[in-house]
C-alpha positions in Angstrom: 88.2 93.8 109.7 88.5 91.5 107.1 92.4 92.9 106.4 92.8 91.8 110.6 91.1 88.4 109.7 93.2 87.6 107.1 96.5 88.7 108.9 95.1 86.2 111.6 94.9 83.7 109.5 98.2 84.4 108.1 99.8 83.6 111.5 97.6 81.2 112.8 98.9 78.8 109.4 102.6 80.0 110.8 101.6 78.4 114.1 103.4 74.6 113.7 102.2 71.9 116.9 104.8 69.0 116.8 102.7 65.5 118.2 105.3 63.3 119.6 106.4 61.3 122.9 107.0 64.3 123.8 105.4 65.3 127.6 106.9 63.5 130.2 109.9 61.9 128.5 113.2 61.1 129.7 114.4 59.3 126.9 117.6 60.9 125.1 116.6 60.3 121.8 113.2 60.9 122.2 113.5 64.4 123.3 116.6 65.0 120.9 114.7 64.3 117.5 111.9 66.4 119.3 114.4 69.1 120.2 116.3 68.6 116.1 112.0 69.1 114.4 111.2 71.6 116.5 114.6 73.9 115.3 114.6 72.4 112.0 110.6 73.9 111.4 111.5 77.0 113.2 114.5 77.4 111.0 111.8 77.8 107.7 110.3 80.9 109.1 107.9 79.2 111.1 106.7 79.3 114.5 106.8 75.4 115.5 106.4 74.3 119.1 105.7 70.7 121.1 102.6 69.9 122.3 102.6 69.0 125.6 99.6 66.2 124.8 99.4 63.5 127.6 99.6 60.1 125.2 99.1 58.2 129.1 95.7 59.2 129.5 92.9 56.7 127.8 91.3 58.1 124.7 87.7 57.4 125.0 87.1 54.8 122.5 84.0 53.1 121.9 83.9 48.9 122.7 83.1 48.8 118.3 86.3 51.3 117.4 88.6 49.2 120.0 87.3 45.8 118.4 87.7 47.3 114.7 91.3 47.7 115.1 92.3 45.4 117.4 91.6 41.2 118.4 90.3 40.3 121.8 93.5 38.8 122.3 95.6 42.2 121.7 93.5 44.4 123.9 93.9 41.6 127.2 97.8 41.9 126.4 97.8 45.8 126.6 95.8 45.2 130.3 97.9 43.1 131.4 101.1 45.3 130.7 99.4 48.1 131.7 98.9 46.4 135.3 102.5 45.2 135.4 104.1 48.8 134.4 101.9 50.0 137.6 103.2 47.4 139.5 107.0 48.3 138.6 106.6 51.9 139.2 104.9 51.2 142.8 108.0 48.9 143.7 111.0 50.3 142.1 112.4 53.5 144.2 113.2 56.2 141.9 115.5 58.5 144.1 118.4 57.8 142.6 117.2 58.4 139.7 116.3 62.1 140.4 119.2 63.9 138.9 118.4 62.0 135.5 114.7 63.2 135.6 115.5 66.8 136.4 117.9 67.1 133.5 115.5 65.5 131.4 113.1 68.0 132.5 115.0 70.8 131.9 116.1 70.4 128.5 112.5 69.3 127.5 111.4 72.9 128.9 114.3 74.0 126.8 112.6 72.9 123.9 109.5 75.6 123.0 106.1 73.5 123.7 102.5 75.0 125.1 101.8 75.8 128.4 98.5 74.0 128.8 98.9 69.9 129.2 96.1 68.5 126.2 95.0 64.5 126.0 92.4 63.1 123.8 89.7 65.1 125.7 91.0 68.5 125.2 93.3 68.4 122.1 90.8 70.1 120.1 91.3 73.5 122.1 94.5 73.7 119.5 92.7 74.4 116.8 92.3 77.5 118.1 96.3 78.6 117.7 97.8 75.8 115.8 97.3 76.0 111.5 99.1 73.0 110.7 100.1 69.5 112.7 102.8 67.7 112.3 103.0 64.0 113.9 106.5 62.3 114.0 109.4 61.5 114.7 109.8 58.6 117.0 107.9 55.3 116.9 103.8 57.0 117.4 102.7 54.8 114.7 103.4 51.3 116.3 100.1 51.2 117.3 97.2 53.2 117.2 96.4 55.9 118.8 94.1 58.5 116.8 95.5 61.9 118.2 99.2 60.7 116.3 97.0 60.5 113.5 95.3 63.6 113.5 91.2 62.4 113.7 90.8 65.8 115.8 92.2 67.7 112.5 89.5 68.9 110.5 90.6 69.2 106.6 90.9 72.7 106.1 94.4 72.2 108.5 97.3 71.3 107.7 98.3 67.8 107.9 102.3 66.6 107.9 103.8 63.3 108.9 107.5 63.9 109.1 109.6 60.6 109.5 107.2 58.8 111.6 108.1 55.7 112.8 106.3 51.8 112.5 109.3 50.4 113.6 107.8 46.6 114.9 107.2 44.6 112.2 104.7 42.7 113.1 101.8 44.8 112.6 98.5 42.9 111.3 97.1 44.1 107.9 93.9 44.4 109.6 95.3 47.3 112.0 97.2 48.9 108.7 94.2 49.3 106.6 93.0 51.1 109.8 95.5 53.5 110.0 95.2 54.3 106.7 91.8 56.1 106.7 93.3 58.4 108.7 96.6 58.4 106.4 94.7 59.2 103.3 93.7 62.8 104.5 97.4 64.1 105.4 98.5 66.9 103.1 102.2 64.9 103.5 103.5 61.9 104.3 106.8 60.7 105.1 107.9 57.7 107.5 111.1 56.9 109.4 111.8 53.0 107.7 111.7 51.3 104.1 110.2 49.1 105.9 106.8 50.7 107.4 106.4 52.3 103.6 106.5 49.0 102.5 103.7 48.1 105.0 101.5 50.8 104.4 101.8 51.5 100.8 98.8 48.6 99.5 96.7 51.0 101.8 97.5 54.5 101.4 96.7 56.4 98.4 99.3 58.8 99.0 102.7 58.9 98.0 104.8 57.8 101.0 108.1 59.5 101.6 110.8 57.8 103.0 113.0 60.5 105.3 116.0 60.4 108.2 114.7 61.2 112.1 115.3 64.7 112.3 118.8 64.8 114.7 120.5 64.2 111.3 119.4 67.8 110.5 121.1 68.8 113.1 124.9 69.3 111.5 128.3 68.2 114.1 128.7 71.9 115.0 125.2 71.7 116.2 125.2 68.5 118.4 128.9 70.2 119.2 127.0 73.3 120.5 124.5 71.3 122.3 127.1 68.9 124.0 127.9 69.5 127.9 131.5 67.9 128.4 131.4 65.0 131.3 134.6 64.7 132.4 135.9 61.1 132.9 139.5 61.7 132.8 140.8 58.2 130.5 140.0 57.4 127.4 136.8 55.5 126.9 134.2 53.2 125.6 130.1 55.0 125.8 127.9 52.2 126.0 124.1 53.1 126.2 121.8 49.6 126.3 118.1 50.1 126.2 117.6 46.1 126.1 119.0 43.7 128.9 120.6 41.1 126.8 123.6 40.0 129.1 126.0 38.5 126.1 126.0 42.1 125.0 127.4 43.1 128.0 130.3 40.2 128.3 130.9 41.2 124.7 131.9 44.6 125.4 134.1 44.0 128.4 136.0 41.9 126.0 136.5 44.8 123.9 137.0 46.4 126.8 140.1 44.4 127.8 141.3 44.2 124.2 141.5 48.2 123.4 142.3 49.0 127.0 139.5 51.6 127.4 137.1 51.9 130.4 133.7 51.4 130.2 131.3 54.7 130.7 127.9 53.5 131.5 124.3 54.8 131.7 122.8 51.7 134.0 118.7 50.9 134.8 118.1 53.5 131.9 114.1 52.8 131.9 114.5 54.5 136.2 114.1 50.7 137.7 117.2 48.6 138.9 117.9 45.7 136.7 120.7 43.0 138.1 121.6 42.8 134.5 124.0 46.1 134.6 125.1 45.6 138.2 128.8 45.5 138.1 128.9 45.9 134.5 131.2 49.2 134.0 134.1 51.3 134.9 132.1 54.0 135.6 128.0 54.2 136.3 126.7 57.5 135.3 123.2 58.6 137.2 123.1 62.4 136.6 123.4 62.8 132.5 120.7 64.3 131.1 120.5 64.9 127.1 123.3 67.8 126.8 125.8 65.2 128.4 124.6 61.9 126.7 125.6 63.9 123.5 128.7 65.0 125.3 129.8 61.5 126.3 129.4 60.2 122.2 131.3 63.6 121.6 134.4 62.2 123.7 134.2 58.7 123.3 136.8 56.9 121.3 133.9 54.3 120.9 130.5 53.4 121.2 128.2 50.7 121.8 124.5 51.1 121.8 121.7 49.4 120.7 120.1 52.4 120.6 118.7 54.7 117.1 119.6 57.9 118.5 123.0 56.7 120.0 124.0 55.3 116.3 122.5 58.8 114.8 124.3 61.0 116.8 127.3 58.9 116.9 127.5 58.7 112.6 127.1 62.4 112.9 129.9 63.5 115.2 132.2 60.8 113.0 132.4 58.3 116.3 133.8 54.9 115.5 130.7 52.8 116.6 129.4 49.4 116.8 125.4 48.2 117.3 124.2 45.5 119.2 120.4 43.8 118.5 118.1 45.0 121.4 115.9 42.0 119.2 116.4 38.8 116.8 115.1 39.9 113.4 112.5 36.8 114.1 110.9 38.7 116.9 107.8 40.0 116.0 109.0 43.0 118.4 111.7 43.6 116.9 113.1 47.4 116.1 115.8 46.6 113.5 114.0 47.8 110.7 115.4 51.4 111.6 119.0 50.8 112.5 119.0 48.7 108.6 117.5 51.8 106.9 119.4 54.4 108.8 123.1 52.3 107.4 121.5 52.1 103.7 120.9 55.6 103.6 124.1 57.2 104.9 125.8 54.4 102.9 127.7 52.7 105.5 128.2 49.2 106.2 126.3 47.5 108.3 128.1 48.1 112.1 125.9 45.1 114.0 128.1 44.2 116.5 127.0 40.2 116.0 128.2 40.1 112.6 131.9 40.8 113.9 134.0 37.9 114.4 137.0 38.7 114.5 139.3 41.7 116.1 141.0 43.2 113.0 137.3 44.1 111.9 136.4 45.2 115.1 139.3 47.9 115.3 138.4 48.7 111.7 137.3 52.5 111.6 134.4 54.2 109.4 135.6 55.4 106.7 133.9 58.9 107.2 135.5 61.2 104.2 132.2 59.4 102.1 129.5 59.0 105.5 129.6 62.2 106.1 128.8 62.8 102.5 126.0 61.1 102.1 124.9 62.4 105.8 125.2 65.6 104.7 122.6 65.0 101.1 120.3 63.6 103.4 120.2 66.4 105.5 119.8 69.1 102.1 116.8 66.3 101.0 115.1 66.5 104.5 115.5 70.2 104.8 114.0 71.0 101.4 111.4 68.2 101.9 110.1 69.4 105.3 110.2 73.1 103.2 108.3 72.1 100.6 105.7 70.2 102.8 104.7 73.4 105.2 104.6 75.9 102.1 102.0 73.2 100.2 100.0 73.6 103.6 100.5 77.5 104.1 98.9 77.4 100.4 96.0 75.1 100.9 95.0 77.2 103.6 95.2 80.4 101.9 92.6 78.8 99.4 90.1 77.8 101.5 
């Protein structure tokens, strides 16, 4: 009986549950990072799967707890935002996005995942089958959700954050202090942005590592194997914009004319029709899933995007790309810090289109000889840090 119990403990200890914005996601970057982290952990001889956690189900929090973390104005703002989103869902038809949604779901289903759907109400059931919990990557720490801080996981289990992102720059000290009491209980803490480390360090009594997004762990050949080619028939700029800046679109049209390239574009990315996207591109694509998304980057002559993951994949595939800022640095909700950290870590010149004033600079290609070497170093370090974090949890589990 004892030997059987030991075997069970050993098996459960190597079962890893990943919590990120995976369930019902249609976001290309979110799904690609979920795929990459799951694959990376499984390659280290663990048994990782995504937890189908429905983070849209409201958590049962006492009013006192809400006030300890949020100001009354924050609570009112969140309620108004939810009301606005529900109205958008009711007033916008989604039939033109059906293929995009289906391909996202198909890709998500290909990633190892739990069969059951969990919420804050039943997530403790996972303690019966998971030995190590990993949160990350993606923007899971932009605000407080107790599940993404593993409040339901006892200290006898492994707790890891891998490149957890809190891209927003305007998180208050009150919120950071509240987060810190949960983060201190992790076995290993890593974030995705230098700014996140700087914000948390005064409050967290743990060493905080800065690690790149898990998509960097997959190499160029790995992304080529995943990619699904999308036939265009001519040279093109692939444009992927989450923001609605009209000036960005005007500038991109000028660049396409200068370089004699077609504009290939995924419009209305939030599954609601945006006027700013109309009559912008030569090719509007509605049937693009994560695999086609990678394929469009792979075969592009140039990529222009305000997407963090669009920049990461472009870098790994050694594409000539430019980033545009979705928000000004002065905007309290800007998420530019993740791009600053990315470019700094790869030792690549800042690739912001806003900084380019002449065509000579615009046409200057990236020296991928040195950049790709830097990415390889990041990749090796990330894998090693992940290995050590997981193995450390294994040892701690076996001694308890």
